[in-house]
N, C-alpha and C positions, 0 to 999 in steps of 0.2 A: 931910708929903706922902709918897705912896708911888708907885713906878713898877716895873712888872714888866719885868725885864731878861732874861727867859728865852724860849726858843723853844718853840712848841707841839710836843708829842710826837704825831706823826701818821705814817700809812703813807706810805712812800716819801720821807721827809725825808732831807736830805743827811747822809751819814755819812763819817767819816774813811776814806780808802782802805783797803780790806781788812777793815773792821769789819763786823759783822752788819748786815743791812738791818733796818729797823723796820717792823713791821706792828701795827696796832691795829684789831681787827675785832670785830663783835658775837659774843657767845657765847649769852646768853639775851636774848630780846626781850619787850617788853610784849605784843605781838600773840600770840606763841606760848606764853610762859611766865608772863606776868603781872608780870614784873619784868625789869630790864636788867642784864646783866653783860657785860664785854668781855674779850677775850684780847689781851694785850700781849706781843710778842716784840721784844726790843731788846738791844743791847749795853750794857755798863756805862758807855760813854763817848758815848752818843748825845745830841744836842742840847746844851743848856746843862748843864754838869756840873762836878763837882770831881774832881780827881785825888788819890788817896791815894799815899803814898810807895811802896807796893807796885807801883804802876803801872809804874815803870821801875827800881826797886831791888828785887832779889830778897829782901833781908832787911828791906825797909821795912814800916812799919805798914800794916795793912789799914784800910779806911775805918771799920769798926765799932770799931776800937781808938783812933781819933782822938777826943779830947774834943769833945763837942757844942758847947762854947763857942768852938771854933776856927773855927766856920762862921758866927759873928756878928761882923762885921768893921767896923772903922772904916776907911773907904776914902778915897782921894784920887784924883781924876780927873787923868790925864795925857793931854791932848788933842793927839794927833799926826795927826789926820785931815787928809789931803791932803799930808802932809809926806814920806811914804815911798811909793815905787813898788812894783810887784809884785816879790816875792822880794828886797826890799832889806833888809839887816840894820839893826835898830834898835840903835844903839850905846849904851854907858853914858852918853855925853855928852847923850843925849836925855832922860835920866831925872833926877829930882830928886837933889840932893846931900844929904849928911847934915845940913847946916845948915838945909835948908828942909823937912825932914820932922819933924813933931812926934812926940813919944813915943807919942801915941795913934793913930798911923796903922799899920794892920795890913796894908793891901793897896793896891797901886797898880793902878788900873783904867786900862788903856791903850786909848784910843779911837783906832783906826787908820782908821775909816770903812769897814772891809772888811765889816761886817755888811750893807751895802747890796748885796753880791754873793751873799748867801745863795741857794742854789739854782742858781747858775751855776758852770760849770767854773772860772772865774777865782777863786772863793772859795778854792780850794786854793793860789793864788799869793800869799798874804798876806805882808806883812812879818813879820819874826821877830826875837826877841832874840838878840844875840850871847851867847856864854858870859860875856864881860866884863860885859854888861848884867845878866845873871842874877846874877853875882857882886856887882854893885853892890846889887841888891835883897837878896841874902843879907847883905851887910855892913850894910845899913840895917835888917835884920830884918823885911822886908816881903815878903808874897807878891805874886802877880800875877793880875789878871783881864784877859781879852782878848776882843775881838769877832772872834776868829779860831779856827781849829781848835786852836791852841796856841802856846806860846812858841817852839817849834822849827819849822823849815820842814817843810811837808807835801809828800809825793810828788805829782807832777803828774798821774799816771795813776790812774784809779779802781781798777785792779787791781794797783797797785804793791805790792811786798812791804813789810811794816811795817819791815823792816830796811833798806830802801832798796836802790838799785842804782847804785853810783858809776860803773859803766861806761856807764850810760844817763843820767848826769847827775842822778840822783835823790839826795836828801839821805840821809845815814846818821847813825845815832846820835841821842841825845836830850840834848845837853849842857846846855841850859837847864833842861829838866825835872830832870835829875840834880842840878844845883846847888841848885835850889829845894827839891825833895822831899828831898834829902839833908840839908837844914837843917830839915826839918819845916815848911816854909812852904807856905801854900795856893796852889793853882792853880785858877782858875775859867775855863772855856773856853766859847766860843760864846755870849758875852753879846750882847745887842742893845739898841737904844733908848738908847744912851749919849749921843747928841747933846743938848746943853743941860742936862745934869746939873750941879748945883752942884759946886764944887771939892771939897767935903767932904760925905760922906754916910755913912750906915750901910748895909752890905750884908749881907743874910741869904741864905745859900746852904746850906741843910741837906740833906744827902744821905739817901737811904734807908739803913737799917741792914742793909746786905748783909754777911752773914757772910764774913769774909776777903776782902771786896771790894777791888778795885784802883781803884775810883772809882764814881761814881753820878750819874745825872741829879739836878738840883735845880730848885726854883722859886726863882730868884734875884730878890730884891726890894730895891730901894733905898728908904731912908727918910731924909727931911731935914725941917727946920723951914721952913715957908713964909715 
C-alpha cells in the first residue's frame, strides 16, 4: 500500500518564519497559448522537504551531493500524538532505545499530531527535540521525520529573525539540526497523514537535484505490505 505524506505546493501555503512566500501561477494557458505551463516561486524548505547538511552547517554537503539512496528509508513510527503540549521538549526518554531499533531502521518518524494545525498560527508552537533526543537518534544511527516545521523550536512570530531573539523569548540556534545533519542523518519536515500508519514502513522522500542546495521540497510517500 502507498500513502502520500506530503503537503501540496500552492500559493500562500504556510512557510517557516522569514522564509520566502510560495506562489504558483499560470504562465501559458490552453486558451491563449494552446498548452499550459506554470511559474513556481518557492524557498528550498517550503512544504514537505528534506534538509541537507549545508542547511545549518557551513561545511556540510549540499543536497545534490547526498547519495540518492539516502532518501529511500526504512522508517519506524514513533506515535507521540497527544503526549506533548505546545513548545514542550521531546526528551530522549520518549524515543526508542538501542535494543528496540532494528539494524534496518533508517528513520524515526515522529507523529506529534501537530499536522492538524497546518495553516494556523499554532502550527509554529510544535513540540521539539531536545539536543539529548537528537543525540539519541545520532547514537542509534537514525534520522528523523516530523509532522512539524522541524526538530528545533520555531519562532512564534511570522517575521521573527531566523537567528531568533532571546530578549523576546524566541528560540535561538539549531542544536537538534546540527547534531543530526552533522552526522549525515536525514531530516524530513512538514510530513502529514501519519495517523494509523503501521509501525514499520518504507519512506521515499527524493529531493530535486538543486545544485549546491541546502534542502528541497519532496513528494514523501510511505509504502508497506497490506
